[in-house]
C-alpha positions, 0 to 999 in steps of 0.5 A: 448618471441620471441624465434627466435629473442632471439637466433639470438641476442645472436648468433650475439653478439661477445664473444670469450672465455676470451672476453665475455663482449658484449655477457655477457652484452646482456645476463645480460640485458635479464636475469634481466627480470626474475632475478632482482638481476642478475650481472656479477661476475668474468665474469659469469652472475649470477642471482637468480630466484624468492624468495629463500625459506628455506629448498628447494634444490638449483639448478643451470641452467648453459649455457656457454656464450663464443664461439670459436675464435682466438687471435691476436699474432702479426702483420707482417711488411707487414700488415697481422695479425697472430693468434692462436686459442681459443677453438677447431677450424677445420683448414680445414675451415679457408681459405677465411673465413670473420672475425672481429678483436675486437680491439679498434674498430672493424676491418673486414678482411678475412683469406688468401687463396692461389688460386688453380692455385698457388698450385699443386692441393692438398687441404692442411690444414693450420697449425696455423703458416700459418694462416694470416688475410688480412684487407687491412691495413698497419702495421702502420694503424693496430697498431692504432686499433689492439693489441696483445691479441685482440680476433677475431671471424667469421664474420657471422649472423643468417639466416633462413633455412627451417621450424624452422631451423636456421644457424649461429655462436656461437649457441654453446651455445647461444641457451642454454642461450636462452633455459634457458631464455625461461624456466624462462619465462614459470615459471614466476609467478609460484612457483618452487620446487627448489631455482634456480640460473642461471649461464651464464658461461665464458671460457667453450671452454678453459676448463670450467673455468667459471663453476668452479668458479661459482660452487664454489661460488653457491655450488648447490645441483643439476646442469643442464648444458644446452649445445649443442651436435652433430646432425646427418648429412650425413657421421656421425655415427648415434649411436653417434648423436642425430637428429634435431627436435626430442627434447633435449638430456638427458645425461647418463654417469658414471660422471653424476647423474643417479637419475637426468637423470632418473627424467628428462626422467620421467618428459619428458614422463609424460609431453609428451615432446619429448626427446633423450638419449645421452650416454657418457662413461666417462666425458661429456666435458661440464660444468657438469663435473665441478659441479659434483666435486665441493666441496662435489659434486653436482648431475649433468646432461646435457640437450643438444640441437642437433646442426650440424656443431659445432664450425663453422660459419654455425652451424645449430639448430632447434628452436623446440629443443630449445623450448622443452628444455625450456619446459623440464627444466620448468616442472622439476623445477615445479615438483621437482622430 
């Protein structure tokens, strides 16, 4: 499996929350190489790995397939597209960003930016009601291609940085999807200590909605949410961040299963896999929160890939962290701790 190519292709597939079709189709085609029964169920991509055997505990590997973006609210008479946010987007970075409107056909545009010459020199943060997209088209032309409710995403592609680092959009959480696929690749032809189900879930960025329905459908004994978390960058508090290139971040939280956290740590140490601890003092704001309270509850944990510049068009990860995350998941599933 070409891990870099897999991460890149997943990252560049459009799929804002609620409009994940293109990203889900790609993820489905990749998952079917390991889970032939994989299908899309109420938006979620779900597949069962290997032969499920009676008496084994059930384990879900979850990564969300959606990304942050925008939704078209209306088109002005002079041909500008007004939008609202889908998920948490930092309004400071919006002016002059290139975007793609996913209508009847893809339409490229840019978010309007007032030149500094026409302001009083202050860097004013746009309010959502002031955000507008310029496509160069008239209202009549736009209405033939774009409608209210269409999704919009940043127009970005992955680029290589130094070493194993790459930058792009939607690495949150497409790199988690890639990590699960690579873990399955490492497990191919081997027996597992669990009955493993993979869920690439929708609408995480708007309240973990896909994980909620997926958890209810599968009702696993154990669930591992593979997501991203904050990698240290200049100006941030180091005690609240992990580090690029130092391995997956294993979650520790009162809302998670300490048993699963400790088992993952034991597997990492026994296998020589670098890891980091991520301590959270309450809910995790990941899909693990949904699995832990599903029906009678599942033993849930997070395994997160360090990422800089979250929810921007220039997220940064280190591919070695994706690889080490996959190896940790594979070893855990083999050993059945």
